[in-house]
ROMI-117330 format. One record per atom (N, C-alpha, C): x, y, z; residue in one letter; atom name. Coordinates in pm, whole numbers, plus 50000, padded with zeros to 5 digits. Each point is the difference from the previous one (the first is absolute). Example, Ala and Ser with C-alpha at 12.3 -4.5 7.8 and 13.67 -1.06 7.14 Angstrom:
<tortis>
TORTI  east north    up r  a
TORTI 51319 49431 50780 a  N
TORTI 49911 50119 50000 a CA
TORTI 50090 50120 50000 a  C
TORTI 49965 50105 49928 s  N
TORTI 50082 50119 50006 s CA
TORTI 49923 50109 50073 s  C
</tortis>
This chain:
<tortis>
TORTI  east north    up r  a
TORTI 37269 04396 89184 m  N
TORTI 50030 50045 50135 m CA
TORTI 50025 50151 50004 m  C
TORTI 50059 50055 49893 a  N
TORTI 50031 50143 49998 a CA
TORTI 49874 50084 50019 a  C
TORTI 49892 49960 49937 a  N
TORTI 49875 50076 50013 a CA
TORTI 49951 50000 50144 a  C
TORTI 50016 49889 50068 s  N
TORTI 49959 49993 50141 s CA
TORTI 50091 50087 50086 s  C
TORTI 50130 49998 49974 l  N
TORTI 50092 50084 50076 l CA
TORTI 49974 50148 49973 l  C
TORTI 49959 50033 49877 d  N
TORTI 49966 50139 49968 d CA
TORTI 49885 50052 50085 d  C
TORTI 49911 49912 50038 r  N
TORTI 49882 50041 50076 r CA
TORTI 50027 50014 50150 r  C
TORTI 50113 49948 50047 l  N
TORTI 50032 50016 50142 l CA
TORTI 50038 50146 50027 l  C
TORTI 49949 50058 50107 p  N
TORTI 50049 50133 50038 p CA
TORTI 50152 49994 50023 p  C
TORTI 50067 50111 49975 i  N
TORTI 50147 50005 50008 i CA
TORTI 50049 49946 50135 i  C
TORTI 49940 50045 50109 q  N
TORTI 50046 49955 50133 q CA
TORTI 49986 49849 50015 q  C
TORTI 49890 49943 49953 e  N
TORTI 49983 49856 50010 e CA
TORTI 50101 49926 49913 e  C
TORTI 50028 50054 49881 f  N
TORTI 50102 49939 49915 f CA
TORTI 50134 50000 50072 f  C
TORTI 50036 50113 50062 l  N
TORTI 50128 50009 50071 l CA
TORTI 50006 49901 50116 l  C
TORTI 49890 49987 50074 f  N
TORTI 49998 49904 50111 f CA
TORTI 50016 49857 49948 f  C
TORTI 49933 49968 49891 l  N
TORTI 50011 49867 49941 l CA
TORTI 50142 49975 49952 l  C
TORTI 50059 50097 49934 y  N
TORTI 50137 49988 49951 y CA
TORTI 50095 49976 50117 y  C
TORTI 49981 50077 50107 r  N
TORTI 50086 49984 50118 r CA
TORTI 49981 49863 50065 r  C
TORTI 49877 49952 50002 a  N
TORTI 49974 49867 50058 a CA
TORTI 50071 49892 49919 a  C
TORTI 50006 50018 49870 c  N
TORTI 50070 49902 49914 c CA
TORTI 50150 50004 50025 c  C
TORTI 50054 50118 50028 l  N
TORTI 50144 50013 50022 l CA
TORTI 50040 49963 50142 l  C
TORTI 49910 50017 50093 d  N
TORTI 50030 49979 50142 d CA
TORTI 49980 49853 50035 d  C
TORTI 50083 49917 49944 q  N
TORTI 49988 49856 50021 q CA
TORTI 50124 49949 50072 q  C
TORTI 49981 49946 50118 e  N
TORTI 50112 49946 50075 e CA
TORTI 50055 49877 49930 e  C
TORTI 50130 49993 49986 d  N
TORTI 50069 49886 49940 d CA
TORTI 49946 49968 49860 d  C
TORTI 49947 50101 49930 g  N
TORTI 49952 49979 49864 g CA
TORTI 49867 49928 49991 g  C
TORTI 49942 49963 50112 a  N
TORTI 49873 49928 49999 a CA
TORTI 49884 50098 50010 a  C
TORTI 49905 49993 49907 p  N
TORTI 49885 50092 50006 p CA
TORTI 49911 49968 50120 p  C
TORTI 49920 50098 50039 s  N
TORTI 49904 49977 50109 s CA
TORTI 49903 49891 49958 s  C
TORTI 49933 49943 50097 l  N
TORTI 49904 49894 49972 l CA
TORTI 49890 50050 49906 l  C
TORTI 49953 50122 50022 e  N
TORTI 49894 50057 49915 e CA
TORTI 50049 50018 49856 e  C
TORTI 50121 50052 49984 i  N
TORTI 50055 50016 49865 i CA
TORTI 50020 49864 49934 i  C
TORTI 50049 49903 50076 s  N
TORTI 50019 49865 49945 s CA
TORTI 49869 49940 49952 s  C
TORTI 49895 50015 50080 r  N
TORTI 49868 49947 49960 r CA
TORTI 49951 50067 49872 r  C
TORTI 50016 50133 49994 f  N
TORTI 49958 50073 49881 f CA
TORTI 50076 49949 49877 f  C
TORTI 50131 49989 50014 e  N
TORTI 50083 49957 49887 e CA
TORTI 49965 49858 49957 e  C
TORTI 49975 49913 50096 d  N
TORTI 49963 49862 49966 d CA
TORTI 49867 49995 49925 d  C
TORTI 49901 50077 50047 r  N
TORTI 49868 49999 49935 r CA
TORTI 50004 50063 49862 r  C
TORTI 50082 50102 49982 r  N
TORTI 50003 50075 49873 r CA
TORTI 50111 49953 49906 r  C
TORTI 50085 49912 50049 d  N
TORTI 50113 49948 49922 d CA
TORTI 50087 50114 49947 d  C
TORTI 50030 50097 50089 i  N
TORTI 50089 50110 49963 i CA
TORTI 50096 50026 50116 i  C
TORTI 50110 50063 49967 y  N
TORTI 50096 50046 50100 y CA
TORTI 49980 50150 50013 y  C
TORTI 49945 50044 50112 l  N
TORTI 49953 50137 50016 l CA
TORTI 50111 50103 49985 l  C
TORTI 50115 49979 50062 e  N
TORTI 50108 50099 49992 e CA
TORTI 50045 50018 49855 e  C
TORTI 50013 49892 49928 e  N
TORTI 50039 50006 49859 e CA
TORTI 49895 50076 49918 e  C
TORTI 49873 49972 50026 s  N
TORTI 49892 50068 49929 s CA
TORTI 50000 50150 50029 s  C
TORTI 50026 50036 50125 m  N
TORTI 50001 50141 50037 m CA
TORTI 50120 50071 49938 m  C
TORTI 50116 49933 49996 d  N
TORTI 50117 50060 49935 d CA
TORTI 49974 50023 49852 d  C
TORTI 49935 49905 49936 s  N
TORTI 49965 50015 49858 s CA
TORTI 49902 50116 49982 s  C
TORTI 49904 50009 50089 y  N
TORTI 49901 50108 49997 y CA
TORTI 50070 50136 50011 y  C
TORTI 50089 50013 50097 i  N
TORTI 50070 50127 50022 i CA
TORTI 50088 50034 49879 i  C
TORTI 50064 49898 49942 g  N
TORTI 50085 50022 49885 g CA
TORTI 49927 50053 49878 g  C
TORTI 49874 49964 49985 s  N
TORTI 49923 50044 49883 s CA
TORTI 49914 50123 50030 s  C
TORTI 50000 50044 50122 l  N
TORTI 49908 50106 50042 l CA
TORTI 50025 50134 49930 l  C
TORTI 50124 50034 49975 s  N
TORTI 50031 50130 49937 s CA
TORTI 49928 50018 49867 s  C
TORTI 49998 49897 49920 t  N
TORTI 49937 50012 49869 t CA
TORTI 49850 49972 50005 t  C
TORTI 49957 49914 50090 r  N
TORTI 49858 49965 50007 r CA
TORTI 49917 50105 50073 r  C
TORTI 50054 50054 50108 h  N
TORTI 49922 50087 50087 h CA
TORTI 50094 50102 50065 h  C
TORTI 50048 50099 49921 p  N
TORTI 50103 50093 50049 p CA
TORTI 49964 50074 50129 p  C
TORTI 49874 50042 50013 e  N
TORTI 49962 50074 50121 e CA
TORTI 50013 49913 50124 e  C
TORTI 49954 49878 49991 r  N
TORTI 50011 49906 50112 r CA
TORTI 50147 49969 50027 r  C
TORTI 50079 49986 49894 a  N
TORTI 50143 49972 50014 a CA
TORTI 50067 50109 50083 a  C
TORTI 49969 50125 49969 k  N
TORTI 50061 50111 50073 k CA
TORTI 49970 49990 50150 k  C
TORTI 49873 49975 50031 e  N
TORTI 49962 49991 50141 e CA
TORTI 50072 49886 50071 e  C
TORTI 50003 49885 49936 i  N
TORTI 50062 49883 50063 i CA
TORTI 50152 50019 50010 i  C
TORTI 50063 50047 49893 f  N
TORTI 50146 50015 50001 f CA
TORTI 50044 50103 50103 f  C
TORTI 49927 50111 50010 f  N
TORTI 50037 50101 50099 f CA
TORTI 49970 49952 50141 f  C
TORTI 49899 49914 50016 s  N
TORTI 49976 49940 50131 s CA
TORTI 50117 49911 50040 s  C
TORTI 50051 49922 49904 f  N
TORTI 50117 49918 50027 f CA
TORTI 50123 50086 50030 f  C
TORTI 50021 50104 49920 a  N
TORTI 50116 50087 50018 a CA
TORTI 49995 50074 50133 a  C
TORTI 49881 50022 50053 g  N
TORTI 49984 50069 50128 g CA
TORTI 49980 49905 50117 g  C
TORTI 50015 49872 49975 s  N
TORTI 49978 49901 50104 s CA
TORTI 50111 50003 50105 s  C
TORTI 49964 49977 50126 p  N
TORTI 50105 49986 50101 p CA
TORTI 50077 49868 49985 p  C
TORTI 49952 49911 49914 l  N
TORTI 50065 49870 49980 l CA
TORTI 50102 50009 49888 l  C
TORTI 50127 49983 50033 k  N
TORTI 50108 50009 49902 k CA
TORTI 49978 49903 49884 k  C
TORTI 49949 49883 50029 q  N
TORTI 49977 49898 49898 q CA
TORTI 49907 50051 49890 q  C
TORTI 49896 50072 50036 e  N
TORTI 49907 50054 49901 e CA
TORTI 50065 50109 49916 e  C
TORTI 50077 50088 50065 r  N
TORTI 50068 50106 49926 r CA
TORTI 50101 49941 49903 r  C
TORTI 50067 49895 50040 h  N
TORTI 50099 49934 49915 h CA
TORTI 49933 49936 49878 h  C
TORTI 49886 49936 50021 r  N
TORTI 49931 49931 49891 r CA
TORTI 49944 50094 49894 r  C
TORTI 49968 50123 50038 v  N
TORTI 49939 50092 49904 v CA
TORTI 50104 50070 49912 v  C
TORTI 50127 49987 50032 a  N
TORTI 50104 50072 49926 a CA
TORTI 50000 49967 49851 a  C
TORTI 49966 49880 49963 h  N
TORTI 50001 49964 49858 h CA
TORTI 49875 50044 49925 h  C
TORTI 49906 50061 50069 l  N
TORTI 49873 50036 49936 l CA
TORTI 49996 50143 49947 l  C
TORTI 50099 50081 50034 a  N
TORTI 50002 50138 49949 a CA
TORTI 50022 50003 49849 a  C
TORTI 50080 49910 49952 r  N
TORTI 50030 50000 49856 r CA
TORTI 49877 49974 49914 r  C
TORTI 49920 49895 50026 p  N
TORTI 49879 49984 49918 p CA
TORTI 49899 50114 50020 p  C
TORTI 49996 50056 50121 l  N
TORTI 49909 50112 50025 l CA
TORTI 50041 50122 49919 l  C
TORTI 50131 50017 49977 m  N
TORTI 50050 50115 49925 m CA
TORTI 49943 50004 49858 m  C
TORTI 49965 49884 49946 q  N
TORTI 49947 49996 49864 q CA
TORTI 49856 50051 49992 q  C
TORTI 49930 50003 50114 v  N
TORTI 49862 50050 50000 v CA
TORTI 49984 50134 50073 v  C
TORTI 50090 50028 50096 d  N
TORTI 49995 50128 50071 d CA
TORTI 50141 50037 50045 d  C
TORTI 50069 50070 49914 h  N
TORTI 50141 50034 50021 h CA
TORTI 50023 50070 50134 h  C
TORTI 49926 50106 50027 d  N
TORTI 50025 50081 50119 d CA
TORTI 49977 49922 50129 d  C
TORTI 49894 49923 50005 i  N
TORTI 49971 49921 50120 i CA
TORTI 50109 49895 50020 i  C
TORTI 50046 49937 49892 a  N
TORTI 50106 49900 50011 a CA
TORTI 50130 50062 50052 a  C
TORTI 50033 50117 49953 i  N
TORTI 50122 50067 50047 i CA
TORTI 49987 50033 50148 i  C
TORTI 49882 50046 50042 d  N
TORTI 49976 50027 50142 d CA
TORTI 50015 49873 50084 d  C
TORTI 49948 49889 49949 l  N
TORTI 50011 49872 50070 l CA
TORTI 50147 49959 50011 l  C
TORTI 50072 50009 49892 w  N
TORTI 50142 49964 50000 w CA
TORTI 50077 50087 50098 w  C
TORTI 49971 50130 49997 e  N
TORTI 50073 50090 50091 e CA
TORTI 49972 49964 50146 e  C
TORTI 49876 49968 50029 r  N
TORTI 49967 49961 50138 r CA
TORTI 50081 49877 50042 r  C
TORTI 50009 49903 49910 l  N
TORTI 50075 49878 50032 l CA
TORTI 50150 50025 50007 l  C
TORTI 50049 50091 49919 l  N
TORTI 50143 50034 50003 l CA
TORTI 50037 50079 50126 l  C
TORTI 49899 50055 50067 r  N
TORTI 50022 50072 50126 r CA
TORTI 49961 49916 50122 r  C
TORTI 49977 49872 49979 d  N
TORTI 49958 49912 50108 d CA
TORTI 50107 49994 50110 d  C
TORTI 49957 49990 50126 p  N
TORTI 50099 49992 50108 p CA
TORTI 50082 49870 50001 p  C
TORTI 49951 49897 49931 e  N
TORTI 50072 49871 49996 e CA
TORTI 50085 49992 49874 e  C
TORTI 50129 49973 50019 h  N
TORTI 50092 49993 49887 h CA
TORTI 49958 49895 49896 h  C
TORTI 49947 49885 50046 e  N
TORTI 49962 49894 49907 e CA
TORTI 49891 50046 49903 e  C
TORTI 49906 50078 50050 v  N
TORTI 49891 50052 49916 v CA
TORTI 50057 50101 49901 v  C
TORTI 50084 50091 50049 r  N
TORTI 50062 50099 49910 r CA
TORTI 50081 49932 49891 r  C
TORTI 50078 49900 50039 a  N
TORTI 50087 49931 49903 a CA
TORTI 49916 49929 49894 a  C
TORTI 49892 49936 50040 k  N
TORTI 49912 49931 49905 k CA
TORTI 49939 50102 49902 k  C
TORTI 49952 50112 50053 a  N
TORTI 49942 50104 49914 a CA
TORTI 50105 50058 49906 a  C
TORTI 50122 50019 50049 f  N
TORTI 50107 50053 49916 f CA
TORTI 50036 49902 49889 f  C
TORTI 50006 49872 50033 d  N
TORTI 50027 49897 49898 d CA
TORTI 49893 50001 49892 d  C
TORTI 49875 50012 50042 e  N
TORTI 49888 50004 49904 e CA
TORTI 50009 50125 49912 e  C
TORTI 50040 50111 50061 m  N
TORTI 50014 50123 49922 m CA
TORTI 50114 49986 49899 m  C
TORTI 50110 49941 50042 e  N
TORTI 50112 49981 49907 e CA
TORTI 49959 49911 49882 e  C
TORTI 49916 49900 50026 d  N
TORTI 49952 49914 49892 d CA
TORTI 49914 50077 49901 d  C
TORTI 49940 50109 50046 a  N
TORTI 49908 50078 49915 a CA
TORTI 50068 50118 49931 a  C
TORTI 50130 50015 50015 l  N
TORTI 50068 50118 49944 l CA
TORTI 49981 50015 49849 l  C
TORTI 49982 49891 49930 e  N
TORTI 49982 50007 49855 e CA
TORTI 49853 50020 49959 e  C
TORTI 49909 49995 50096 d  N
TORTI 49859 50019 49968 d CA
TORTI 49976 50144 49954 d  C
TORTI 49926 50017 49891 p  N
TORTI 49978 50137 49951 p CA
TORTI 49919 50087 50096 p  C
TORTI 49923 49939 50088 e  N
TORTI 49918 50079 50094 e CA
TORTI 50086 50067 50107 e  C
TORTI 50118 49947 50026 l  N
TORTI 50087 50053 50105 l CA
TORTI 50090 50109 49940 l  C
TORTI 49972 50124 50036 t  N
TORTI 50074 50113 49943 t CA
TORTI 50129 50027 50078 t  C
TORTI 50091 50076 49943 p  N
TORTI 50121 50038 50076 p CA
TORTI 49965 50073 50130 p  C
TORTI 49897 50083 49997 a  N
TORTI 49958 50070 50123 a CA
TORTI 49951 49901 50105 a  C
TORTI 49927 49896 49956 d  N
TORTI 49955 49896 50093 d CA
TORTI 50119 49929 50062 d  C
TORTI 50095 49965 49916 i  N
TORTI 50118 49927 50047 i CA
TORTI 50076 50084 50102 i  C
TORTI 50015 50128 49972 f  N
TORTI 50067 50090 50095 f CA
TORTI 49924 50005 50133 f  C
TORTI 49869 50018 49991 r  N
TORTI 49916 50009 50121 r CA
TORTI 50009 49872 50083 r  C
TORTI 49989 49886 49933 l  N
TORTI 49999 49872 50072 l CA
TORTI 50138 49967 50056 l  C
TORTI 50102 50025 49924 t  N
TORTI 50136 49973 50047 t CA
TORTI 50033 50089 50119 t  C
TORTI 49959 50125 49991 n  N
TORTI 50021 50093 50111 n CA
TORTI 49927 49952 50126 n  C
TORTI 49877 49955 49983 a  N
TORTI 49922 49949 50114 a CA
TORTI 50073 49883 50066 a  C
TORTI 50050 49910 49919 y  N
TORTI 50071 49882 50052 y CA
TORTI 50126 50042 50076 y  C
TORTI 50079 50088 49940 h  N
TORTI 50125 50041 50065 h CA
TORTI 49974 50078 50129 h  C
TORTI 49897 50082 50001 e  N
TORTI 49964 50069 50125 e CA
TORTI 49960 49900 50107 e  C
TORTI 49920 49902 49962 a  N
TORTI 49955 49899 50097 a CA
TORTI 50118 49918 50052 a  C
TORTI 50094 49972 49914 e  N
TORTI 50119 49926 50043 e CA
TORTI 50080 50079 50103 e  C
TORTI 49985 50132 49999 q  N
TORTI 50065 50087 50099 q CA
TORTI 49907 50030 50118 q  C
TORTI 49888 49924 50008 d  N
TORTI 49898 50019 50105 d CA
TORTI 49936 50139 49997 d  C
TORTI 49985 50055 49879 e  N
TORTI 49934 50129 49983 e CA
TORTI 49868 49980 49927 e  C
TORTI 49897 50072 50044 n  N
TORTI 49869 50000 49935 n CA
TORTI 49942 49861 49981 n  C
TORTI 50010 49919 50102 l  N
TORTI 49943 49865 49995 l CA
TORTI 49848 50007 50007 l  C
TORTI 49936 49903 49937 h  N
TORTI 49854 49986 50008 h CA
TORTI 49971 49912 50121 h  C
TORTI 49915 50046 50088 d  N
TORTI 49964 49922 50119 d CA
TORTI 49860 49943 49979 d  C
TORTI 49988 49868 49971 p  N
TORTI 49869 49941 49970 p CA
TORTI 49899 50013 50114 p  C
TORTI 50045 49989 50124 v  N
TORTI 49907 50009 50112 v CA
TORTI 49946 50142 50012 v  C
TORTI 50089 50099 49989 r  N
TORTI 49955 50139 50005 r CA
TORTI 49906 50030 49883 r  C
TORTI 50033 49947 49883 h  N
TORTI 49917 50020 49881 h CA
TORTI 49860 49943 50023 h  C
TORTI 49992 49879 50055 a  N
TORTI 49869 49939 50026 a CA
TORTI 49921 50086 50098 a  C
TORTI 50067 50053 50101 g  N
TORTI 49933 50089 50095 g CA
TORTI 49951 50128 49935 g  C
TORTI 50080 50056 49908 e  N
TORTI 49960 50121 49930 e CA
TORTI 49879 49974 49910 e  C
TORTI 49997 49884 49934 l  N
TORTI 49884 49966 49918 l CA
TORTI 49874 49986 50087 l  C
TORTI 50016 49936 50115 a  N
TORTI 49886 49986 50091 a CA
TORTI 49953 50136 50049 a  C
TORTI 50094 50090 50027 l  N
TORTI 49964 50135 50045 l CA
TORTI 49925 50075 49891 l  C
TORTI 50045 49990 49875 r  N
TORTI 49928 50065 49889 r CA
TORTI 49858 49947 49989 r  C
TORTI 49987 49869 50015 r  N
TORTI 49866 49938 49992 r CA
TORTI 49912 50050 50114 r  C
TORTI 50056 50009 50121 l  N
TORTI 49925 50050 50114 l CA
TORTI 49955 50144 49976 l  C
TORTI 50089 50083 49949 v  N
TORTI 49965 50140 49972 v CA
TORTI 49887 50007 49899 v  C
TORTI 50006 49919 49893 s  N
TORTI 49893 50003 49900 s CA
TORTI 49868 49953 50060 s  C
TORTI 50005 49901 50088 l  N
TORTI 49877 49954 50066 l CA
TORTI 49942 50107 50092 l  C
TORTI 50089 50067 50074 m  N
TORTI 49954 50106 50090 m CA
TORTI 49944 50118 49920 m  C
TORTI 50065 50032 49888 d  N
TORTI 49950 50110 49915 d CA
TORTI 49863 49968 49944 d  C
TORTI 49980 49876 49959 s  N
TORTI 49869 49965 49944 s CA
TORTI 49893 49998 50110 s  C
TORTI 50038 49967 50122 e  N
TORTI 49904 50005 50112 e CA
TORTI 49961 50146 50029 e  C
TORTI 50097 50090 49995 n  N
TORTI 49974 50142 50028 n CA
TORTI 49913 50064 49892 n  C
TORTI 50010 49949 49876 e  N
TORTI 49918 50055 49892 e CA
TORTI 49856 49956 50010 e  C
TORTI 49974 49892 50070 s  N
TORTI 49864 49946 50011 s CA
TORTI 49915 50075 50097 s  C
</tortis>
């Protein structure tokens, strides 16, 4: 299944992931239920397993997906990605620290607390330097004081604006 998920464009993967999570009363949609029955798999569990192994299997894709989750307007997605910075740190230290900092500056206390707990669990990891710990702890404490918060909706808009500018620039060059 991982190979098939690897072939999905990032946006389609995110939509599928959200469809699996957006289940009223824990019951999957009829389409998801039919798929799971035919394939004899539980899709949400398979996707969680896929995401958990993504850092080591496909680091570039992991970065895109994890930062999409961290920038999501959905608190649930930002909360779920908090535990993924640690495995990412083993393959790309700087990107993982950036991801952790973003989550530690989240406007929702629950997301910040989850990210802080995950960071505390990683304090003994050799990849986490004293400078990293200072940077991340400072980010968390600032966010707890409502300073320098990361706004996922504004961030998504800024990414869309950058994409628009690059599209307009390429049109002007033609």
